[in-house]
C-alpha positions, 0 to 999 in steps of 0.5 A: 511882065506884071498883069494889068488890072482892068478899069472899073467903069462904075467907079471910074466914070462917076469919079472922073465926071464929078471931079472934072465938072467941079474943076470947070465950075471953080474956074468959071464961077471964080467970084461966087465960088469963094463965098460959097466955099467959105460958108461951107467951111465955117458951117462944117468947122463949128458944127462938127468940131466935137466929132473930129476931136473925139474921133481923133483922140479915140483913135489914139486910145484905140491904137495904143490898146491894139499895139500893146495888147494881145492883138499887137503880135498879129502878123500881116500876111506871110514872110518877112517885111518887103522893105527895110525900116529906113525905106519903109519909114521914108515912104510913109513919111514922104507920102503923108506930109510932102511939101505941106510940112515944108510950108507949114513948119515955117508959116504956121507958127507965125499965124499962131503968134498973131492969132494965138489960142486960149485968149492970149494977147497977139504977139505976146510972150505966151503966144510965142511960147505956144506957137511951135508947140501947137504946130508940133501938136497938129502934125504929131501923134494925133495926125499920125493916128488919123493915118494909122488906123485905116492902114491897119484895117486895110492891111488886115483885110487884104493880107489876113482876111484875103479880101480881093483887093486893096480897096476901102470897100473891102476893108469895111466888109466886116461891118457891111458883109455882102453889101461891100461887094455891091453898089454900096461898096462902089459908092464908098470907093467913089467917096474915097476918090473924091476925098483923096483928090480934094485932100491932095489938091490942098497939098498941091494948092499950098506946095506949088505956089511955094515952089513957084516963089522959090523958082521965081526968086532964083530966076529973077521972075515974078511969081504967077499962076502961069509959073505955077502951071509950068511947074506942074508940067515939069512936075508931071515929067518927073511924076510920069517917069517915077510911075513908069518905073513902078512902086519899088524902083520909082516911089522907094527911090524917090522917097529915100532921096527925099529923106536924105535931102530933108535931113540935110537941109534941116541939119544945115539950118540948125548949124548955121542958124541960132543953134542954141535958140532953136534947141532951147525953144524946141525943148520948151515947145515939146514940153508945152505940147506934152503937158497940154496934150489933153487940153489941146485935144479937146479944146473947142473954145465954146465960151470965148468963141475965138474960133482958133480950134475950128480954124486950125485943129478941126481943119487939120483933123478933117484934112488928114482924115480926107487923105488918110484913106489913101495913106491907109491904102498905100502903106498897107500895100508896103506893110506885108510881113509886119505885125500890127504893133510894128506897123502902128509904132513905125507910123506914129514914131517916124511920122511924129519925129519927122514932123517935130524935127521940121517944126522945131528947126524951121519954126524955131528959126523963123521965130528967132527972125521975128523976135530979133527983128532980123526979118519982119515975118508977119509983115512979109506975110501981110505984104507979099503972101505966105509963099513968098515969105518962105523965100524971104525967110530962106534968104536970111540963111548963109549961102541963101541961093544954094539953100533956096535951090535946095529947098526948091528941089526938095519941094519938087521931089516931095510933090512927085513922091506924094502924088506918085503914091496918091495916083497909084492908089487912085488908079488901084481903087478905080480898077477891078482888081489890084493885088500881088502881081497885078497893078493898074496900067501906067496911063490910068495912074498918070491920068489921076495925077493930071486930074489932081494937077488940074484941080489944084490949079483951079483952087489957085485961080479962085485964090486964098488959103481958106478956099484951099482949106475948104476943099479938104474939110468938105470932102472929109465929112463923109469919111467920118462915117467910113472911119466908124465902119472901119472900127466896126470891121476891125474889132469884129475881125480880130474877135472872130479870128482870136482862135487863130492867134491863140493857136499860133502862140 
């Protein structure tokens, strides 16, 4: 029987008190909360856009330098990898994207069609050509660079530097030294918990209404907050079962099943949909994204002031940064035995390919519906909202009832996988020591899942996509400082340990 870690009261109670207080305040002051949060979102996006842009591209350059340079062969810990390549890729993709990729691959290109970048005319040919290309950019290599960097620092800290636990505070020890073991380290771990709950609350805030709309359609009932809460309860049963089974049996098996289902649904759509258009449109979109990668990476629109990069690119980089520390902690936990090069290429490769696949197929299918007039997707978004529009899109497929049922099941499992992984990491961060053979108690892991569910419901109650987006962006602000500390730590450690790797040649 595995040893159970003890609760870290200094981290646990401040985190719990603040998050529960925030949840209650959001529900009690629903009318004023939306105005305040929207103001915060605008202020952060317009004043920090250049910071997030440079940070993301800088991580891309740094990761390529590490992977293909002399440090790429550095191995994380001893022995062979714990999981095979398929299970490893499945777990990191499901933890990183979840229901979000299902939601945005259908809806996001439509937003770009009616509100395009670079001053293009709304619903024009140029807007349509760039719609899926921008979605592939936002969910492609840059996004996974934001996830990959904390992963390699945390893994190096734990497996190579033998720091005592899988915590971000220990991973910035190269920069902070002894202070990472004191109050400053505790504050960093509390910030990590806040950012993770805020970021994952965003995923739930998007995913639950989508699944709710699907179930409402299948059962012939109206989508509502009550239905969303019922879905949360059903999800909790799945989640508690998975958490009770542990990392290998629970999360690994759910992730493998998830990938099989996701691939099956994607293949079904490409076979029964307009196959030629989807493949051609994907090819064109991939070319546009590849050719304009630098332009899209640094686009801030200071002259035109249209707000596209702030509303989308900066939001995404902030959202991914908010959840990246969780991804880093989780992927590091399953990366023992891999080299830095293997870890980086797996994250960037698996993650980007999965995202491109979904945007290419589902984004292409939805664009075809709009362009041919088979379904007025934009009109549906305005009339019934994004979540119900997704179901309207799926309803145009042959055997639509089965397709929607399949989609809902996949959404359920994606939610369970993402939040199972997140809750495990939250519990680990709020425990005194978690490592090989030592795991947080099951009740502790389950508690964090329930807290995230409560926060997401409060976000749903005050309503609006912008409010959900704000919760992710606001918590990402202090994470930028943590990224800087992680860069300093890794560079210092690799430089100091160079003699070890020279001897191992």
